[in-house]
C-alpha positions, -999 to +999 in steps of 0.1 A: -143-226+111-119-252+125-134-282+141-123-294+176-102-324+179-125-354+185-116-390+190-139-419+180-122-450+193-119-476+167-118-514+170-109-528+136-083-502+125-064-497+157-058-526+180-026-514+196-025-495+228+007-476+217-012-457+191-046-456+208-060-421+209-067-402+241-097-379+246-079-351+227-080-370+193-051-373+168-015-370+181+003-340+166+039-342+154+066-316+147+056-287+125+076-277+094+069-240+100+070-243+138+033-234+139+013-259+119+008-296+127+024-317+100+021-352+114-010-365+130-017-401+141-052-413+134-054-447+150-028-468+132-027-443+103-003-414+102-013-384+081+018-363+071+016-329+055+045-329+030+044-293+019+030-263+000+040-252-035+030-220-051+038-218-088+029-182-094-007-190-103-020-217-079-011-234-046-009-271-040-009-288-006+004-324-005+000-353+020+009-389+026-011-414+046+006-444+060-011-474+076-024-509+073-036-520+040-073-517+047-102-500+030-098-464+041-116-431+037-092-402+040-107-368+042-093-332+041-112-300+047-103-264+040-110-231+057-142-212+049-143-174+045-169-151+030-155-161-005-152-199+000-122-217-014-128-246-038-100-268-051-095-266-088-078-300-091-067-329-069-048-362-070-056-390-072-088-382-091-111-405-071-118-378-045-154-367-041-160-330-034-185-318-009-192-352+006-213-350+038-191-377+054-192-370+091-184-334+101-157-321+077-175-300+051-164-285+028-139-312+022-125-337-002-126-375+003-104-402-011-114-439-008-087-466-010-093-503-015-072-530+002-045-548-017-020-574-007+006-552+012+004-554+050+015-517+053+012-491+026+016-453+020-008-434-001-002-399-016-028-371-019-028-334-029-052-307-038-047-274-056-064-239-052-062-208-074-040-180-061-013-177-034-029-194-005-011-193+029-007-222+053-034-227+080-049-256+100-076-277+084-098-305+097-089-341+085-103-375+092-095-412+086-123-437+086-117-475+085-146-499+086-172-483+109-147-463+129-138-426+124-110-405+139-110-367+135-080-344+138-063-313+124-033-309+101-016-281+082-034-271+050-048-241+031-054-211+053-077-182+046-060-160+019-054-123+024-059-097-003-046-062-007-064-029-004-042-001-016-040+034-029-022+067-030-027+101-012-017+127-038-016+164-047-042+167-074-026+196-093-053+197-120-082+189-096-096+162-119-098+136-090-074+113-110-038+105-101-019+117-132+017+115-143+039+141-125+014+147-097+031+145-064+023+128-031+012+136+004+029+115+031+022+107+068-016+109+063-036+083+083-058+058+064-082+035+084-097+002+074-131-007+088-156-035+085-192-031+095-183+002+110-156-013+133-119-004+130-098-032+116-065-015+111-048+018+102-017+029+085+000+061+071+009+070+036+046+066+029+070+090+011+053+081-022+019+087-007+012+049-009-007+029+016-017-008+018-038-032+039-040-069+038-071-087+050-093-117+043-118-115+015-149-095+024-163-060+022-146-031+039-145+007+042-112+026+037-111+061+049-086+090+050-083+110+082-080+147+071-072+156+107-038+140+102-029+164+074+001+184+087+000+220+099-018+244+076-026+216+051-058+211+071-069+247+064-057+251+028-062+217+012-095+207-004-104+171-012-110+164-049-120+127-043-142+108-019-128+107+016-140+070+020-145+041-003-164+008+002-143-020-013-147-057-017-116-079-018-110-113-033-093-103-056-071-073-047-085-038-047-059-012-058-063+024-068-083+037-038-067+071-041-073+102-021-066+135-039-062+170-025-060+203-043-048+237-030-074+262-019-056+290-036-084+315-030-082+312+008-044+311+008-043+344-011-070+360+010-052+350+043-018+361+030-032+395+020-051+399+053-019+390+071-037+362+090-012+337+075+023+347+087+051+343+062+089+349+064+095+344+027+121+365+007+108+379-026+123+373-061+143+406-059+161+394-028+171+361-044+181+378-076+206+399-057+218+368-037+227+350-069+242+380-086+266+383-056+271+346-055+280+343-092+307+369-085+321+349-055+307+375-031+283+372-001+251+392+004+233+373+031+242+337+021+276+326+010+281+311-025+286+277-008+253+280+009+235+290-023+251+260-041+238+237-013+203+252-017+204+243-054+215+208-048+185+203-024+161+219-049+171+194-076+157+166-055+126+182-039+096+169-059+099+160-096+130+154-117+121+186-136+118+216-137+149+227-119+180+209-130+211+232-129+242+231-151+276+218-140+301+242-125+296+264-095+296+297-113+275+284-141+248+271-116+247+304-097+245+324-130+218+302-144+195+309-114+203+346-116+192+347-153+158+331-145+152+356-116+163+387-135+143+379-166+113+402-172+080+382-169+066+388-203+042+358-200+021+343-172+043+312-174+075+331-169+061+349-139+050+315-125+084+300-131+102+328-113+078+326-083+081+288-081+119+290-080+117+317-054+093+296-033+118+266-035+147+288-024+126+300+005+117+265+015+153+251+014+165+282+034+137+276+060+116+306+051+080+311+041+050+295+057+045+261+074+073+240+057+052+208+053+025+228+035+051+247+015+066+214+003+033+202-010+028+236-027+061+230-044+048+197-056+017+214-069+038+240-087+062+214-102+032+193-114+018+223-132+051+231-147+054+195-161+018+191-172+016+175-207+002+190-239-006+226-247+011+253-267+031+273-242+069+270-241+070+246-211+041+224-223+016+235-197-020+227-209-040+257-219-068+247-196-044+251-167-037+288-174-060+299-146-044+275-122-010+289-132-021+324-124-036+311-091-003+294-082+016+325-091-005+346-067-001+320-039+037+318-044+041+356-046+021+360-014+044+336+004+075+352-012+066+384+005+099+400+015+099+386+051+067+403+062+063+396+100+025+396+098+017+382+064+022+385+027+004+399-003+002+397-040+009+433-049 
């Protein structure tokens, strides 16, 4: 807590009317930052804040005190938060920590002894762990029996980061794994003692971050801000709220969501979830025509534009197409015409069909469809296992579920809904 400016008129240290204090205490000079007082007159002593240096590990605040060569007690405080700052070092080394001198506590006090110079400047500094911002701290100068209080720039209350990621939990293990994709534009709230402090939204990488002073907070995801049909067809695989204490930072407060494939398939088959998706046979014919320079519904140029978009949808793999227009169109045709002799080949064809529907504006709610694509691409790129594409054996059931969902969306432009038959 910052102390008010208080003046205690001195007799022995300040005999000039020019520097005499008024009822508001020390006189504040120009600020280096435009915000913090950097020069304060304490009687005939001038306290100057000479700067802040952060070396990547610790922060040092430096001062000079200029005045008559008299025995002087110079005292600096620091801001107090729930996790109180304590200096790790100071210069000169004759400072006494936690002195009860007057009203500035916690604080550090230096005592000078008179010499022979009529007017002298003394230099002081103290250092704290971490990257400490500037603030305003209490200070005092005492000479003989007289004390003057004021405020000057110094260590402020540090802020720490609370962060995490909102992600598509493809394997539903509640952990953010390599190749799992992200959910953007979801609102995350920061609360303390049940009261809102701040809110933000996950970015394009699903990332969110808050900065706040040290303390204990709650960070919560607002599932009502999931987009469109995501609210109906996504299931949380992690907690929806975390209690976190900062000082130091608290990263990794992640919120994961899996696809409720059972409900998606049920609603597609019951035609309660409308879809306008084209099926694999339709797209196979499109790319057969396109590879021959002909048009069925979409022109070859439109098909090539679709493929360029697909290459940047979610992950770097699976769909990277060869160079050359004809080669690209033929490559897709070969995937779609191939008999699905394994579960994985069926999954691959339906995933590619889903992506073609998405980039052409077909299927279901596009925001949900994009996350389903992320789900599919994450499964496609899962590490380990023995199948041709490296999908883990344990994910085989999930592969089949995804195939059913994708096939239901890729339902030959049903006006009421899709199906898996």
